[in-house]
C-alpha positions as protocol buffer text, in pm:
chain_id: "A"
residue {
  index: 1
  type: MET
  ca { x: -776 y: -8372 z: -2111 }
}
residue {
  index: 2
  type: VAL
  ca { x: -910 y: -8693 z: -2256 }
}
residue {
  index: 3
  type: VAL
  ca { x: -735 y: -8820 z: -2568 }
}
residue {
  index: 4
  type: ASN
  ca { x: -600 y: -9144 z: -2713 }
}
residue {
  index: 5
  type: THR
  ca { x: -302 y: -9175 z: -2482 }
}
residue {
  index: 6
  type: ARG
  ca { x: -161 y: -9472 z: -2658 }
}
residue {
  index: 7
  type: ARG
  ca { x: -128 y: -9284 z: -2987 }
}
residue {
  index: 8
  type: LEU
  ca { x: 6 y: -8978 z: -2811 }
}
residue {
  index: 9
  type: PHE
  ca { x: 270 y: -9182 z: -2625 }
}
residue {
  index: 10
  type: VAL
  ca { x: 397 y: -9335 z: -2943 }
}
residue {
  index: 11
  type: GLN
  ca { x: 386 y: -9002 z: -3126 }
}
residue {
  index: 12
  type: LEU
  ca { x: 603 y: -8839 z: -2848 }
}
residue {
  index: 13
  type: LEU
  ca { x: 874 y: -9107 z: -2845 }
}
residue {
  index: 14
  type: ARG
  ca { x: 1078 y: -8955 z: -3132 }
}
residue {
  index: 15
  type: PRO
  ca { x: 1062 y: -8574 z: -3044 }
}
residue {
  index: 16
  type: LEU
  ca { x: 1155 y: -8659 z: -2689 }
}
residue {
  index: 17
  type: CYS
  ca { x: 1466 y: -8840 z: -2827 }
}
residue {
  index: 18
  type: ILE
  ca { x: 1396 y: -9157 z: -2633 }
}
residue {
  index: 19
  type: SER
  ca { x: 1683 y: -9397 z: -2615 }
}
residue {
  index: 20
  type: ASP
  ca { x: 1524 y: -9678 z: -2411 }
}
residue {
  index: 21
  type: VAL
  ca { x: 1160 y: -9793 z: -2376 }
}
residue {
  index: 22
  type: CYS
  ca { x: 1046 y: -10017 z: -2096 }
}
residue {
  index: 23
  type: ASP
  ca { x: 726 y: -10205 z: -2159 }
}
residue {
  index: 24
  type: VAL
  ca { x: 639 y: -10311 z: -1806 }
}
residue {
  index: 25
  type: GLY
  ca { x: 380 y: -10580 z: -1808 }
}
residue {
  index: 26
  type: SER
  ca { x: 410 y: -10657 z: -2181 }
}
residue {
  index: 27
  type: MET
  ca { x: 179 y: -10966 z: -2207 }
}
residue {
  index: 28
  type: ASP
  ca { x: 257 y: -11051 z: -2575 }
}
residue {
  index: 29
  type: GLY
  ca { x: 511 y: -10792 z: -2689 }
}
residue {
  index: 30
  type: GLU
  ca { x: 265 y: -10624 z: -2933 }
}
residue {
  index: 31
  type: ASP
  ca { x: 314 y: -10281 z: -2782 }
}
residue {
  index: 32
  type: ALA
  ca { x: 683 y: -10324 z: -2773 }
}
residue {
  index: 33
  type: VAL
  ca { x: 691 y: -10389 z: -3147 }
}
residue {
  index: 34
  type: THR
  ca { x: 492 y: -10059 z: -3193 }
}
residue {
  index: 35
  type: PHE
  ca { x: 746 y: -9875 z: -2988 }
}
residue {
  index: 36
  type: ARG
  ca { x: 1030 y: -10031 z: -3190 }
}
residue {
  index: 37
  type: ARG
  ca { x: 872 y: -9896 z: -3516 }
}
residue {
  index: 38
  type: ALA
  ca { x: 844 y: -9544 z: -3365 }
}
residue {
  index: 39
  type: VAL
  ca { x: 1203 y: -9528 z: -3240 }
}
residue {
  index: 40
  type: PRO
  ca { x: 1405 y: -9787 z: -3445 }
}
residue {
  index: 41
  type: HIS
  ca { x: 1736 y: -9712 z: -3284 }
}
residue {
  index: 42
  type: ALA
  ca { x: 1614 y: -9730 z: -2920 }
}
residue {
  index: 43
  type: ARG
  ca { x: 1649 y: -10026 z: -2692 }
}
residue {
  index: 44
  type: VAL
  ca { x: 1304 y: -10179 z: -2617 }
}
residue {
  index: 45
  type: TYR
  ca { x: 1261 y: -10398 z: -2318 }
}
residue {
  index: 46
  type: ALA
  ca { x: 948 y: -10613 z: -2261 }
}
residue {
  index: 47
  type: PHE
  ca { x: 909 y: -10719 z: -1901 }
}
residue {
  index: 48
  type: GLU
  ca { x: 664 y: -11011 z: -1849 }
}
residue {
  index: 49
  type: PRO
  ca { x: 653 y: -11219 z: -1530 }
}
residue {
  index: 50
  type: ASN
  ca { x: 367 y: -11454 z: -1634 }
}
residue {
  index: 51
  type: PRO
  ca { x: 573 y: -11766 z: -1728 }
}
residue {
  index: 52
  type: VAL
  ca { x: 316 y: -11880 z: -1990 }
}
residue {
  index: 53
  type: ASN
  ca { x: 315 y: -11544 z: -2165 }
}
residue {
  index: 54
  type: TYR
  ca { x: 693 y: -11524 z: -2142 }
}
residue {
  index: 55
  type: ARG
  ca { x: 736 y: -11867 z: -2309 }
}
residue {
  index: 56
  type: LEU
  ca { x: 512 y: -11767 z: -2592 }
}
residue {
  index: 57
  type: MET
  ca { x: 700 y: -11441 z: -2641 }
}
residue {
  index: 58
  type: ALA
  ca { x: 1032 y: -11619 z: -2631 }
}
residue {
  index: 59
  type: ALA
  ca { x: 918 y: -11836 z: -2923 }
}
residue {
  index: 60
  type: ASP
  ca { x: 787 y: -11543 z: -3121 }
}
residue {
  index: 61
  type: ARG
  ca { x: 1023 y: -11490 z: -3415 }
}
residue {
  index: 62
  type: ALA
  ca { x: 871 y: -11147 z: -3489 }
}
residue {
  index: 63
  type: LEU
  ca { x: 989 y: -11015 z: -3139 }
}
residue {
  index: 64
  type: GLU
  ca { x: 1331 y: -11162 z: -3209 }
}
residue {
  index: 65
  type: ARG
  ca { x: 1354 y: -10993 z: -3547 }
}
residue {
  index: 66
  type: CYS
  ca { x: 1249 y: -10658 z: -3394 }
}
residue {
  index: 67
  type: ASP
  ca { x: 1519 y: -10699 z: -3130 }
}
residue {
  index: 68
  type: ILE
  ca { x: 1274 y: -10672 z: -2850 }
}
residue {
  index: 69
  type: ARG
  ca { x: 1476 y: -10758 z: -2527 }
}
residue {
  index: 70
  type: LEU
  ca { x: 1261 y: -10994 z: -2327 }
}
residue {
  index: 71
  type: VAL
  ca { x: 1290 y: -10982 z: -1939 }
}
residue {
  index: 72
  type: PRO
  ca { x: 1113 y: -11245 z: -1721 }
}
residue {
  index: 73
  type: LEU
  ca { x: 1073 y: -11018 z: -1415 }
}
residue {
  index: 74
  type: ALA
  ca { x: 786 y: -10859 z: -1216 }
}
residue {
  index: 75
  type: ILE
  ca { x: 898 y: -10498 z: -1181 }
}
residue {
  index: 76
  type: SER
  ca { x: 823 y: -10370 z: -832 }
}
residue {
  index: 77
  type: ASN
  ca { x: 978 y: -10177 z: -544 }
}
residue {
  index: 78
  type: LEU
  ca { x: 1167 y: -10477 z: -407 }
}
residue {
  index: 79
  type: ASP
  ca { x: 1440 y: -10704 z: -538 }
}
residue {
  index: 80
  type: GLY
  ca { x: 1353 y: -11062 z: -448 }
}
residue {
  index: 81
  type: GLU
  ca { x: 1063 y: -11304 z: -510 }
}
residue {
  index: 82
  type: ALA
  ca { x: 688 y: -11295 z: -492 }
}
residue {
  index: 83
  type: ASP
  ca { x: 372 y: -11496 z: -580 }
}
residue {
  index: 84
  type: PHE
  ca { x: 239 y: -11387 z: -916 }
}
residue {
  index: 85
  type: PHE
  ca { x: -133 y: -11474 z: -948 }
}
residue {
  index: 86
  type: LEU
  ca { x: -238 y: -11623 z: -1287 }
}
residue {
  index: 87
  type: PRO
  ca { x: -584 y: -11587 z: -1445 }
}
residue {
  index: 88
  type: GLU
  ca { x: -773 y: -11852 z: -1631 }
}
residue {
  index: 89
  type: ALA
  ca { x: -699 y: -11754 z: -1996 }
}
residue {
  index: 90
  type: GLN
  ca { x: -682 y: -11894 z: -2351 }
}
residue {
  index: 91
  type: TYR
  ca { x: -315 y: -11834 z: -2404 }
}
residue {
  index: 92
  type: LEU
  ca { x: -301 y: -11934 z: -2768 }
}
residue {
  index: 93
  type: GLN
  ca { x: -570 y: -11683 z: -2855 }
}
residue {
  index: 94
  type: ARG
  ca { x: -610 y: -11305 z: -2832 }
}
residue {
  index: 95
  type: ASP
  ca { x: -762 y: -11335 z: -2487 }
}
residue {
  index: 96
  type: PRO
  ca { x: -730 y: -11007 z: -2285 }
}
residue {
  index: 97
  type: ARG
  ca { x: -736 y: -11223 z: -1968 }
}
residue {
  index: 98
  type: ARG
  ca { x: -368 y: -11312 z: -2058 }
}
residue {
  index: 99
  type: GLY
  ca { x: -278 y: -10968 z: -1925 }
}
residue {
  index: 100
  type: MET
  ca { x: -466 y: -10995 z: -1594 }
}
residue {
  index: 101
  type: GLY
  ca { x: -186 y: -11162 z: -1406 }
}
residue {
  index: 102
  type: SER
  ca { x: -97 y: -10963 z: -1089 }
}
residue {
  index: 103
  type: LEU
  ca { x: 111 y: -10949 z: -784 }
}
residue {
  index: 104
  type: HIS
  ca { x: -228 y: -10886 z: -612 }
}
residue {
  index: 105
  type: ARG
  ca { x: -468 y: -11174 z: -556 }
}
residue {
  index: 106
  type: ARG
  ca { x: -795 y: -11081 z: -708 }
}
residue {
  index: 107
  type: ALA
  ca { x: -1116 y: -11191 z: -554 }
}
residue {
  index: 108
  type: GLY
  ca { x: -1459 y: -11292 z: -684 }
}
residue {
  index: 109
  type: GLU
  ca { x: -1523 y: -11339 z: -1057 }
}
residue {
  index: 110
  type: TRP
  ca { x: -1147 y: -11275 z: -1149 }
}
residue {
  index: 111
  type: ALA
  ca { x: -995 y: -11483 z: -877 }
}
residue {
  index: 112
  type: PRO
  ca { x: -671 y: -11651 z: -1001 }
}
residue {
  index: 113
  type: CYS
  ca { x: -655 y: -12015 z: -1096 }
}
residue {
  index: 114
  type: ALA
  ca { x: -292 y: -12063 z: -1001 }
}
residue {
  index: 115
  type: ALA
  ca { x: 13 y: -11880 z: -875 }
}
residue {
  index: 116
  type: ALA
  ca { x: 375 y: -11884 z: -987 }
}
residue {
  index: 117
  type: ARG
  ca { x: 680 y: -11787 z: -787 }
}
residue {
  index: 118
  type: VAL
  ca { x: 850 y: -11512 z: -982 }
}
residue {
  index: 119
  type: SER
  ca { x: 1156 y: -11285 z: -949 }
}
residue {
  index: 120
  type: THR
  ca { x: 1093 y: -10920 z: -870 }
}
residue {
  index: 121
  type: MET
  ca { x: 1325 y: -10631 z: -929 }
}
residue {
  index: 122
  type: ARG
  ca { x: 1324 y: -10261 z: -888 }
}
residue {
  index: 123
  type: LEU
  ca { x: 1372 y: -10056 z: -1213 }
}
residue {
  index: 124
  type: ASP
  ca { x: 1675 y: -9875 z: -1061 }
}
residue {
  index: 125
  type: THR
  ca { x: 1848 y: -10210 z: -1003 }
}
residue {
  index: 126
  type: PHE
  ca { x: 1772 y: -10321 z: -1365 }
}
residue {
  index: 127
  type: LEU
  ca { x: 1875 y: -9991 z: -1518 }
}
residue {
  index: 128
  type: ALA
  ca { x: 2195 y: -9983 z: -1316 }
}
residue {
  index: 129
  type: HIS
  ca { x: 2301 y: -10311 z: -1484 }
}
residue {
  index: 130
  type: ASN
  ca { x: 2188 y: -10188 z: -1830 }
}
residue {
  index: 131
  type: ARG
  ca { x: 2310 y: -9825 z: -1816 }
}
residue {
  index: 132
  type: ARG
  ca { x: 2454 y: -9631 z: -2107 }
}
residue {
  index: 133
  type: PRO
  ca { x: 2550 y: -9268 z: -2147 }
}
residue {
  index: 134
  type: ASN
  ca { x: 2270 y: -9005 z: -2182 }
}
residue {
  index: 135
  type: MET
  ca { x: 1973 y: -9256 z: -2135 }
}
residue {
  index: 136
  type: ARG
  ca { x: 1636 y: -9092 z: -2198 }
}
residue {
  index: 137
  type: LEU
  ca { x: 1371 y: -9333 z: -2075 }
}
residue {
  index: 138
  type: ALA
  ca { x: 1000 y: -9386 z: -2162 }
}
residue {
  index: 139
  type: LEU
  ca { x: 795 y: -9621 z: -1943 }
}
residue {
  index: 140
  type: TRP
  ca { x: 478 y: -9804 z: -2047 }
}
residue {
  index: 141
  type: ILE
  ca { x: 339 y: -9947 z: -1729 }
}
residue {
  index: 142
  type: ASP
  ca { x: 43 y: -10190 z: -1724 }
}
residue {
  index: 143
  type: THR
  ca { x: 93 y: -10402 z: -1410 }
}
residue {
  index: 144
  type: GLU
  ca { x: -257 y: -10471 z: -1275 }
}
residue {
  index: 145
  type: GLY
  ca { x: -258 y: -10277 z: -956 }
}
residue {
  index: 146
  type: SER
  ca { x: 120 y: -10238 z: -896 }
}
residue {
  index: 147
  type: ALA
  ca { x: 179 y: -9900 z: -1078 }
}
residue {
  index: 148
  type: TYR
  ca { x: 281 y: -9718 z: -759 }
}
residue {
  index: 149
  type: GLU
  ca { x: 541 y: -9977 z: -670 }
}
residue {
  index: 150
  type: VAL
  ca { x: 690 y: -9967 z: -1026 }
}
residue {
  index: 151
  type: VAL
  ca { x: 735 y: -9588 z: -1004 }
}
residue {
  index: 152
  type: GLU
  ca { x: 875 y: -9612 z: -647 }
}
residue {
  index: 153
  type: GLY
  ca { x: 1127 y: -9855 z: -768 }
}
residue {
  index: 154
  type: LEU
  ca { x: 1278 y: -9595 z: -1009 }
}
residue {
  index: 155
  type: GLY
  ca { x: 1478 y: -9449 z: -724 }
}
residue {
  index: 156
  type: GLY
  ca { x: 1747 y: -9213 z: -850 }
}
residue {
  index: 157
  type: TRP
  ca { x: 1672 y: -9303 z: -1211 }
}
residue {
  index: 158
  type: ALA
  ca { x: 1354 y: -9091 z: -1220 }
}
residue {
  index: 159
  type: GLY
  ca { x: 1551 y: -8801 z: -1368 }
}
residue {
  index: 160
  type: GLN
  ca { x: 1623 y: -9003 z: -1689 }
}
residue {
  index: 161
  type: VAL
  ca { x: 1253 y: -9070 z: -1752 }
}
residue {
  index: 162
  type: GLN
  ca { x: 1091 y: -8831 z: -1993 }
}
residue {
  index: 163
  type: LEU
  ca { x: 757 y: -8996 z: -2052 }
}
residue {
  index: 164
  type: LEU
  ca { x: 527 y: -9239 z: -1870 }
}
residue {
  index: 165
  type: HIS
  ca { x: 202 y: -9414 z: -1981 }
}
residue {
  index: 166
  type: ILE
  ca { x: 57 y: -9579 z: -1670 }
}
residue {
  index: 167
  type: GLU
  ca { x: -257 y: -9777 z: -1601 }
}
residue {
  index: 168
  type: VAL
  ca { x: -425 y: -9661 z: -1274 }
}
residue {
  index: 169
  type: GLU
  ca { x: -733 y: -9741 z: -1071 }
}
residue {
  index: 170
  type: THR
  ca { x: -960 y: -9516 z: -859 }
}
residue {
  index: 171
  type: ALA
  ca { x: -1090 y: -9805 z: -646 }
}
residue {
  index: 172
  type: PRO
  ca { x: -921 y: -10120 z: -508 }
}
residue {
  index: 173
  type: CYS
  ca { x: -1067 y: -10343 z: -788 }
}
residue {
  index: 174
  type: ILE
  ca { x: -757 y: -10561 z: -820 }
}
residue {
  index: 175
  type: GLY
  ca { x: -618 y: -10594 z: -464 }
}
residue {
  index: 176
  type: SER
  ca { x: -745 y: -10461 z: -133 }
}
residue {
  index: 177
  type: ARG
  ca { x: -392 y: -10313 z: -57 }
}
residue {
  index: 178
  type: GLN
  ca { x: -319 y: -10154 z: -400 }
}
residue {
  index: 179
  type: ARG
  ca { x: -228 y: -9790 z: -427 }
}
residue {
  index: 180
  type: LEU
  ca { x: -473 y: -9581 z: -619 }
}
residue {
  index: 181
  type: TYR
  ca { x: -461 y: -9304 z: -886 }
}
residue {
  index: 182
  type: PRO
  ca { x: -426 y: -9006 z: -641 }
}
residue {
  index: 183
  type: GLN
  ca { x: -126 y: -9171 z: -475 }
}
residue {
  index: 184
  type: VAL
  ca { x: 37 y: -9249 z: -801 }
}
residue {
  index: 185
  type: LYS
  ca { x: -13 y: -8899 z: -928 }
}
residue {
  index: 186
  type: SER
  ca { x: 121 y: -8751 z: -611 }
}
residue {
  index: 187
  type: LEU
  ca { x: 432 y: -8966 z: -620 }
}
residue {
  index: 188
  type: LEU
  ca { x: 494 y: -8876 z: -991 }
}
residue {
  index: 189
  type: TRP
  ca { x: 454 y: -8502 z: -901 }
}
residue {
  index: 190
  type: ARG
  ca { x: 716 y: -8528 z: -631 }
}
residue {
  index: 191
  type: LEU
  ca { x: 945 y: -8695 z: -888 }
}
residue {
  index: 192
  type: GLY
  ca { x: 911 y: -8404 z: -1123 }
}
residue {
  index: 193
  type: PHE
  ca { x: 620 y: -8517 z: -1357 }
}
residue {
  index: 194
  type: ALA
  ca { x: 296 y: -8349 z: -1466 }
}
residue {
  index: 195
  type: GLU
  ca { x: -11 y: -8532 z: -1602 }
}
residue {
  index: 196
  type: LEU
  ca { x: -64 y: -8459 z: -1973 }
}
residue {
  index: 197
  type: ALA
  ca { x: -382 y: -8647 z: -2052 }
}
residue {
  index: 198
  type: THR
  ca { x: -595 y: -8950 z: -1973 }
}
residue {
  index: 199
  type: ASP
  ca { x: -779 y: -9193 z: -2207 }
}
residue {
  index: 200
  type: GLN
  ca { x: -1099 y: -9191 z: -1996 }
}
residue {
  index: 201
  type: ARG
  ca { x: -1268 y: -8956 z: -1757 }
}
residue {
  index: 202
  type: LYS
  ca { x: -1130 y: -8988 z: -1407 }
}
residue {
  index: 203
  type: SER
  ca { x: -1469 y: -9108 z: -1276 }
}
residue {
  index: 204
  type: HIS
  ca { x: -1385 y: -9444 z: -1433 }
}
residue {
  index: 205
  type: VAL
  ca { x: -1256 y: -9719 z: -1208 }
}
residue {
  index: 206
  type: GLN
  ca { x: -961 y: -9782 z: -1436 }
}
residue {
  index: 207
  type: PHE
  ca { x: -796 y: -9575 z: -1700 }
}
residue {
  index: 208
  type: ASN
  ca { x: -452 y: -9481 z: -1854 }
}
residue {
  index: 209
  type: ALA
  ca { x: -274 y: -9158 z: -1771 }
}
residue {
  index: 210
  type: LEU
  ca { x: 15 y: -8997 z: -1957 }
}
residue {
  index: 211
  type: PHE
  ca { x: 283 y: -8799 z: -1776 }
}
residue {
  index: 212
  type: VAL
  ca { x: 575 y: -8588 z: -1892 }
}
residue {
  index: 213
  type: ARG
  ca { x: 856 y: -8402 z: -1709 }
}
residue {
  index: 214
  type: ARG
  ca { x: 731 y: -8075 z: -1579 }
}
residue {
  index: 215
  type: GLN
  ca { x: 1056 y: -7896 z: -1680 }
}
residue {
  index: 216
  type: MET
  ca { x: 1196 y: -7943 z: -2025 }
}
residue {
  index: 217
  type: PRO
  ca { x: 1364 y: -7728 z: -2288 }
}
residue {
  index: 218
  type: LEU
  ca { x: 1123 y: -7485 z: -2463 }
}
residue {
  index: 219
  type: GLY
  ca { x: 1152 y: -7665 z: -2794 }
}
residue {
  index: 220
  type: LEU
  ca { x: 1046 y: -7992 z: -2651 }
}
residue {
  index: 221
  type: SER
  ca { x: 769 y: -7833 z: -2451 }
}
residue {
  index: 222
  type: LEU
  ca { x: 622 y: -7681 z: -2760 }
}
residue {
  index: 223
  type: ALA
  ca { x: 642 y: -8011 z: -2946 }
}
residue {
  index: 224
  type: VAL
  ca { x: 460 y: -8186 z: -2660 }
}
residue {
  index: 225
  type: ARG
  ca { x: 194 y: -7927 z: -2651 }
}
residue {
  index: 226
  type: ALA
  ca { x: 151 y: -7937 z: -3034 }
}
residue {
  index: 227
  type: SER
  ca { x: 109 y: -8319 z: -3016 }
}
residue {
  index: 228
  type: LEU
  ca { x: -140 y: -8283 z: -2739 }
}
residue {
  index: 229
  type: LEU
  ca { x: -338 y: -8027 z: -2935 }
}
residue {
  index: 230
  type: SER
  ca { x: -336 y: -8253 z: -3240 }
}
residue {
  index: 231
  type: ALA
  ca { x: -465 y: -8547 z: -3032 }
}
residue {
  index: 232
  type: SER
  ca { x: -739 y: -8330 z: -2880 }
}
residue {
  index: 233
  type: LEU
  ca { x: -858 y: -8201 z: -3218 }
}
residue {
  index: 234
  type: ARG
  ca { x: -859 y: -8561 z: -3351 }
}
residue {
  index: 235
  type: ARG
  ca { x: -1085 y: -8673 z: -3068 }
}
residue {
  index: 236
  type: LEU
  ca { x: -1308 y: -8370 z: -3113 }
}
residue {
  index: 237
  type: ALA
  ca { x: -1340 y: -8436 z: -3488 }
}
residue {
  index: 238
  type: GLY
  ca { x: -1430 y: -8793 z: -3412 }
}
residue {
  index: 239
  type: SER
  ca { x: -1700 y: -8679 z: -3160 }
}
residue {
  index: 240
  type: LEU
  ca { x: -1844 y: -8432 z: -3406 }
}
residue {
  index: 241
  type: LEU
  ca { x: -1844 y: -8686 z: -3685 }
}
residue {
  index: 242
  type: GLY
  ca { x: -2032 y: -8932 z: -3462 }
}
residue {
  index: 243
  type: ALA
  ca { x: -2286 y: -8667 z: -3364 }
}
residue {
  index: 244
  type: CYS
  ca { x: -2343 y: -8551 z: -3720 }
}
residue {
  index: 245
  type: CYS
  ca { x: -2316 y: -8872 z: -3913 }
}
residue {
  index: 246
  type: PRO
  ca { x: -2302 y: -9188 z: -3702 }
}
residue {
  index: 247
  type: ALA
  ca { x: -2280 y: -9408 z: -4009 }
}
residue {
  index: 248
  type: CYS
  ca { x: -1980 y: -9206 z: -4128 }
}
residue {
  index: 249
  type: LEU
  ca { x: -1812 y: -9265 z: -3794 }
}
residue {
  index: 250
  type: ARG
  ca { x: -1882 y: -9637 z: -3805 }
}
residue {
  index: 251
  type: ARG
  ca { x: -1727 y: -9655 z: -4159 }
}
residue {
  index: 252
  type: TYR
  ca { x: -1426 y: -9459 z: -4043 }
}
residue {
  index: 253
  type: GLN
  ca { x: -1386 y: -9689 z: -3735 }
}
residue {
  index: 254
  type: ALA
  ca { x: -1427 y: -10000 z: -3962 }
}
residue {
  index: 255
  type: CYS
  ca { x: -1157 y: -9866 z: -4196 }
}
residue {
  index: 256
  type: ILE
  ca { x: -920 y: -9809 z: -3902 }
}
residue {
  index: 257
  type: ALA
  ca { x: -994 y: -10150 z: -3756 }
}
residue {
  index: 258
  type: GLY
  ca { x: -948 y: -10312 z: -4099 }
}
residue {
  index: 259
  type: GLY
  ca { x: -601 y: -10151 z: -4133 }
}
residue {
  index: 260
  type: ALA
  ca { x: -517 y: -10274 z: -3782 }
}
residue {
  index: 261
  type: ARG
  ca { x: -635 y: -10630 z: -3870 }
}
residue {
  index: 262
  type: GLU
  ca { x: -431 y: -10619 z: -4187 }
}
residue {
  index: 263
  type: ALA
  ca { x: -118 y: -10515 z: -3999 }
}
residue {
  index: 264
  type: ASP
  ca { x: -181 y: -10784 z: -3736 }
}
residue {
  index: 265
  type: ALA
  ca { x: -222 y: -11049 z: -4005 }
}
residue {
  index: 266
  type: HIS
  ca { x: 97 y: -10937 z: -4164 }
}
residue {
  index: 267
  type: ASN
  ca { x: 282 y: -10962 z: -3833 }
}
residue {
  index: 268
  type: ARG
  ca { x: 135 y: -11300 z: -3760 }
}
residue {
  index: 269
  type: ALA
  ca { x: 238 y: -11423 z: -4101 }
}
residue {
  index: 270
  type: ALA
  ca { x: 591 y: -11299 z: -4041 }
}
residue {
  index: 271
  type: ARG
  ca { x: 588 y: -11498 z: -3716 }
}
């Protein structure tokens, strides 16, 4: 099912009683702040290995006020060090290339302009040092081709994870040795997860997929299904509005974008 997986992930944090959110590949901490608002009492970790991004995040007073815990690590399936390949980007602007750093060396148009030696860590290693009773984890994974390794690094902590939002690829568009969507989905199935939705058709080269535990109490399962139905109906309503009245859809989208810009301006003023 194709829905707005970002909105659905945020919507599910509270009913799933998430106690800890890991934003893996945070870039600027913006998503982490959204997660903090959804679950004010949870611990929110923002992992960012790109040293330029991390310095900017460390200087961001808004992240400090929101108690976002910044972690300068590349999450992987090994504890150690690795080269992290940096894109050419305008770091003081809202440049999406800031988030294209990767443990894979891209080729062609998106070839890196530099590399930094960074620390890598498995999630099970990190969580073992930050454990607390009855942890219920949600993972937001955007690691430019390393999704499989992040999940593999969960080890015995997979049982504490309730929800995963993960960027995947269907072709090796980032690194020639990267693991692709079918392998990520198969690994997650073996760990006890089922795919709930995606944000694009699976014919796309890159998309986001949302996974939940296959087995959960009936009440939680019903809450998840109700949220999925709501997300599906919202998408259907948008499609029908676009078909019947494109101008109405454009006005609606402009209204939503305006609200997002206003919230962003407020956040930037606070910073």
